[in-house]
Biopython code that builds the backbone (N, CA, C, O; Angstrom):
import numpy as np
from Bio.PDB.StructureBuilder import StructureBuilder

atoms = [
    (1, "MET", "N", (10.730, 8.064, 9.849)),
    (1, "MET", "CA", (9.884, 9.591, 9.499)),
    (1, "MET", "C", (9.253, 9.342, 7.995)),
    (1, "MET", "O", (9.593, 8.701, 7.001)),
    (2, "VAL", "N", (8.491, 9.932, 8.251)),
    (2, "VAL", "CA", (7.473, 9.509, 6.727)),
    (2, "VAL", "C", (7.765, 11.171, 6.216)),
    (2, "VAL", "O", (7.367, 12.102, 6.916)),
    (3, "VAL", "N", (8.627, 11.441, 4.701)),
    (3, "VAL", "CA", (8.955, 12.083, 4.337)),
    (3, "VAL", "C", (7.294, 13.196, 3.732)),
    (3, "VAL", "O", (6.118, 12.927, 3.488)),
    (4, "GLU", "N", (8.034, 14.277, 3.728)),
    (4, "GLU", "CA", (6.538, 14.962, 3.523)),
    (4, "GLU", "C", (7.347, 15.804, 2.051)),
    (4, "GLU", "O", (8.464, 15.606, 1.574)),
    (5, "HIS", "N", (6.325, 16.712, 1.653)),
    (5, "HIS", "CA", (6.577, 17.574, 0.886)),
    (5, "HIS", "C", (7.913, 18.181, 1.058)),
    (5, "HIS", "O", (8.289, 18.401, 2.209)),
    (6, "GLY", "N", (8.530, 18.421, 0.256)),
    (6, "GLY", "CA", (9.671, 19.539, 0.368)),
    (6, "GLY", "C", (10.464, 19.668, 1.440)),
    (6, "GLY", "O", (10.937, 20.687, 1.944)),
    (7, "ASP", "N", (10.632, 17.826, 1.934)),
    (7, "ASP", "CA", (11.442, 17.667, 2.767)),
    (7, "ASP", "C", (12.761, 17.333, 2.438)),
    (7, "ASP", "O", (12.471, 16.624, 1.474)),
    (8, "THR", "N", (14.559, 17.266, 2.502)),
    (8, "THR", "CA", (15.319, 17.095, 2.235)),
    (8, "THR", "C", (16.326, 16.799, 3.390)),
    (8, "THR", "O", (16.530, 17.501, 4.380)),
    (9, "MET", "N", (16.968, 15.505, 3.026)),
    (9, "MET", "CA", (17.925, 15.048, 3.502)),
    (9, "MET", "C", (18.790, 16.022, 4.370)),
    (9, "MET", "O", (19.384, 15.497, 5.312)),
    (10, "SER", "N", (18.905, 17.047, 4.227)),
    (10, "SER", "CA", (20.051, 18.219, 5.119)),
    (10, "SER", "C", (18.698, 17.988, 6.283)),
    (10, "SER", "O", (18.631, 17.283, 7.290)),
    (11, "GLY", "N", (17.671, 18.939, 5.621)),
    (11, "GLY", "CA", (16.342, 18.918, 6.129)),
    (11, "GLY", "C", (16.036, 18.169, 7.251)),
    (11, "GLY", "O", (15.629, 18.715, 8.277)),
    (12, "ILE", "N", (16.148, 17.299, 7.185)),
    (12, "ILE", "CA", (15.214, 16.241, 7.712)),
    (12, "ILE", "C", (16.465, 15.747, 9.453)),
    (12, "ILE", "O", (16.227, 15.578, 10.649)),
    (13, "ALA", "N", (17.451, 15.712, 8.768)),
    (13, "ALA", "CA", (18.795, 15.446, 9.479)),
    (13, "ALA", "C", (18.866, 16.298, 10.798)),
    (13, "ALA", "O", (18.890, 15.791, 11.920)),
    (14, "ALA", "N", (18.905, 17.976, 10.480)),
    (14, "ALA", "CA", (19.049, 19.142, 11.378)),
    (14, "ALA", "C", (17.923, 19.120, 12.203)),
    (14, "ALA", "O", (18.046, 19.347, 13.407)),
    (15, "GLN", "N", (16.662, 18.831, 11.615)),
    (15, "GLN", "CA", (14.967, 18.605, 12.573)),
    (15, "GLN", "C", (14.954, 17.841, 13.714)),
    (15, "GLN", "O", (14.323, 18.113, 14.735)),
    (16, "PHE", "N", (16.136, 16.225, 13.413)),
    (16, "PHE", "CA", (15.915, 15.055, 14.471)),
    (16, "PHE", "C", (17.510, 15.556, 15.134)),
    (16, "PHE", "O", (17.561, 15.249, 16.325)),
    (17, "GLY", "N", (18.623, 16.151, 14.707)),
    (17, "GLY", "CA", (19.421, 16.528, 15.271)),
    (17, "GLY", "C", (20.374, 15.389, 15.007)),
    (17, "GLY", "O", (21.198, 15.103, 15.876)),
    (18, "VAL", "N", (20.309, 14.499, 13.508)),
    (18, "VAL", "CA", (21.020, 13.426, 13.091)),
    (18, "VAL", "C", (22.174, 13.912, 12.742)),
    (18, "VAL", "O", (22.118, 15.115, 12.997)),
    (19, "ASP", "N", (23.192, 13.653, 12.301)),
    (19, "ASP", "CA", (24.001, 13.535, 11.488)),
    (19, "ASP", "C", (23.565, 13.244, 9.726)),
    (19, "ASP", "O", (22.848, 12.301, 9.393)),
    (20, "LEU", "N", (24.116, 14.181, 8.804)),
    (20, "LEU", "CA", (23.916, 14.012, 7.538)),
    (20, "LEU", "C", (24.377, 12.621, 6.659)),
    (20, "LEU", "O", (23.782, 12.363, 5.612)),
    (21, "GLY", "N", (25.292, 11.891, 7.073)),
    (21, "GLY", "CA", (26.259, 11.614, 6.828)),
    (21, "GLY", "C", (25.691, 10.093, 6.729)),
    (21, "GLY", "O", (25.551, 9.325, 5.778)),
    (22, "ALA", "N", (25.384, 9.973, 8.331)),
    (22, "ALA", "CA", (24.695, 8.472, 9.140)),
    (22, "ALA", "C", (23.301, 8.731, 8.700)),
    (22, "ALA", "O", (22.997, 7.634, 8.231)),
    (23, "LEU", "N", (21.986, 9.705, 8.520)),
    (23, "LEU", "CA", (21.260, 9.450, 8.359)),
    (23, "LEU", "C", (20.937, 8.582, 6.124)),
    (23, "LEU", "O", (20.265, 7.727, 5.547)),
    (24, "ILE", "N", (21.855, 9.506, 5.865)),
    (24, "ILE", "CA", (22.168, 8.595, 4.462)),
    (24, "ILE", "C", (22.023, 7.424, 4.488)),
    (24, "ILE", "O", (21.173, 6.697, 3.975)),
    (25, "ALA", "N", (23.315, 7.128, 5.417)),
    (25, "ALA", "CA", (23.886, 5.777, 5.214)),
    (25, "ALA", "C", (22.880, 4.755, 5.692)),
    (25, "ALA", "O", (23.021, 3.554, 5.463)),
    (26, "SER", "N", (22.173, 5.108, 6.158)),
    (26, "SER", "CA", (21.158, 4.146, 7.420)),
    (26, "SER", "C", (19.703, 3.983, 6.404)),
    (26, "SER", "O", (18.747, 3.270, 6.711)),
    (27, "ASN", "N", (19.798, 4.813, 5.148)),
    (27, "ASN", "CA", (18.902, 4.646, 4.480)),
    (27, "ASN", "C", (19.252, 4.538, 2.802)),
    (27, "ASN", "O", (18.581, 4.919, 1.843)),
    (28, "ALA", "N", (20.462, 3.923, 2.849)),
    (28, "ALA", "CA", (20.865, 3.823, 1.552)),
    (28, "ALA", "C", (20.970, 2.902, 0.875)),
    (28, "ALA", "O", (21.778, 2.939, -0.053)),
    (29, "ASP", "N", (19.882, 1.320, 1.203)),
    (29, "ASP", "CA", (19.113, 0.772, 1.026)),
    (29, "ASP", "C", (17.925, 0.811, -0.258)),
    (29, "ASP", "O", (17.704, 0.199, -1.303)),
    (30, "THR", "N", (17.205, 2.162, 0.692)),
    (30, "THR", "CA", (15.050, 2.336, 0.078)),
    (30, "THR", "C", (15.967, 3.909, -0.507)),
    (30, "THR", "O", (15.128, 4.755, -0.818)),
    (31, "VAL", "N", (17.175, 4.333, -0.666)),
    (31, "VAL", "CA", (17.005, 5.406, -1.116)),
    (31, "VAL", "C", (18.224, 5.963, -1.482)),
    (31, "VAL", "O", (19.033, 6.615, -0.823)),
    (32, "PRO", "N", (18.224, 5.436, -3.154)),
    (32, "PRO", "CA", (19.249, 5.161, -4.167)),
    (32, "PRO", "C", (19.877, 6.647, -4.215)),
    (32, "PRO", "O", (21.080, 6.793, -3.994)),
    (33, "ASN", "N", (19.102, 7.671, -4.487)),
    (33, "ASN", "CA", (19.688, 9.098, -4.755)),
    (33, "ASN", "C", (19.060, 10.140, -3.655)),
    (33, "ASN", "O", (17.954, 10.664, -3.788)),
    (34, "PRO", "N", (20.186, 10.413, -2.243)),
    (34, "PRO", "CA", (19.506, 11.071, -1.123)),
    (34, "PRO", "C", (19.142, 12.458, -1.412)),
    (34, "PRO", "O", (18.714, 13.175, -0.508)),
    (35, "ASP", "N", (19.314, 12.981, -2.877)),
    (35, "ASP", "CA", (18.766, 14.535, -3.484)),
    (35, "ASP", "C", (17.397, 14.372, -3.555)),
    (35, "ASP", "O", (16.551, 15.212, -3.249)),
    (36, "PHE", "N", (17.189, 13.083, -4.034)),
    (36, "PHE", "CA", (15.770, 13.144, -4.518)),
    (36, "PHE", "C", (14.645, 12.113, -3.502)),
    (36, "PHE", "O", (14.617, 10.886, -3.413)),
    (37, "LEU", "N", (13.772, 13.166, -2.809)),
    (37, "LEU", "CA", (12.712, 12.299, -2.001)),
    (37, "LEU", "C", (11.436, 12.344, -2.592)),
    (37, "LEU", "O", (11.150, 13.134, -3.491)),
    (38, "TYR", "N", (10.591, 11.443, -2.071)),
    (38, "TYR", "CA", (9.283, 11.145, -2.474)),
    (38, "TYR", "C", (8.247, 11.565, -1.395)),
    (38, "TYR", "O", (8.322, 10.874, -0.380)),
    (39, "PRO", "N", (6.994, 12.849, -1.371)),
    (39, "PRO", "CA", (6.085, 12.563, 0.020)),
    (39, "PRO", "C", (5.769, 10.644, 0.192)),
    (39, "PRO", "O", (5.664, 9.898, -0.782)),
    (40, "GLY", "N", (5.707, 10.362, 1.108)),
    (40, "GLY", "CA", (5.289, 9.102, 1.589)),
    (40, "GLY", "C", (6.446, 8.168, 1.786)),
    (40, "GLY", "O", (6.390, 7.171, 2.506)),
    (41, "GLN", "N", (7.490, 8.549, 1.110)),
    (41, "GLN", "CA", (8.293, 7.630, 1.616)),
    (41, "GLN", "C", (8.927, 7.365, 3.255)),
    (41, "GLN", "O", (8.700, 8.262, 4.067)),
    (42, "VAL", "N", (9.721, 6.126, 3.725)),
    (42, "VAL", "CA", (9.685, 6.069, 4.869)),
    (42, "VAL", "C", (10.859, 5.873, 5.383)),
    (42, "VAL", "O", (11.272, 4.748, 5.103)),
    (43, "LEU", "N", (11.927, 6.788, 6.330)),
    (43, "LEU", "CA", (12.614, 6.866, 6.184)),
    (43, "LEU", "C", (13.470, 6.353, 7.993)),
    (43, "LEU", "O", (12.788, 6.706, 8.955)),
    (44, "ARG", "N", (14.802, 5.612, 8.341)),
    (44, "ARG", "CA", (15.491, 5.155, 9.231)),
    (44, "ARG", "C", (16.121, 6.505, 9.814)),
    (44, "ARG", "O", (16.683, 7.389, 9.167)),
    (45, "LEU", "N", (15.928, 6.457, 10.980)),
    (45, "LEU", "CA", (16.424, 7.555, 11.627)),
    (45, "LEU", "C", (17.928, 6.989, 12.505)),
    (45, "LEU", "O", (17.898, 6.283, 13.513)),
    (46, "PRO", "N", (19.130, 7.480, 11.859)),
    (46, "PRO", "CA", (20.047, 7.109, 12.495)),
    (46, "PRO", "C", (19.931, 6.951, 14.237)),
    (46, "PRO", "O", (20.900, 6.561, 14.887)),
]
sb = StructureBuilder()
sb.init_structure("model")
sb.init_model(0)
sb.init_chain("A")
sb.init_seg("    ")
for serial, (resi, resn, name, xyz) in enumerate(atoms, 1):
    if name == "N":
        sb.init_residue(resn, " ", resi, " ")
    sb.init_atom(name, np.array(xyz, "f"), 0.0, 1.0, " ", f" {name:<3s}", serial, name[0])
structure = sb.get_structure()
């Protein structure tokens, strides 16, 4: 999924019904700090 302005890891996890920890772990290589997302970033869903 592509990050949009205002998205957060917890919001994305809730939207797609996935575990927050699993979402963070699935994207650890491309999102070093899960508190900072940028529009246009591509996240993998677990």
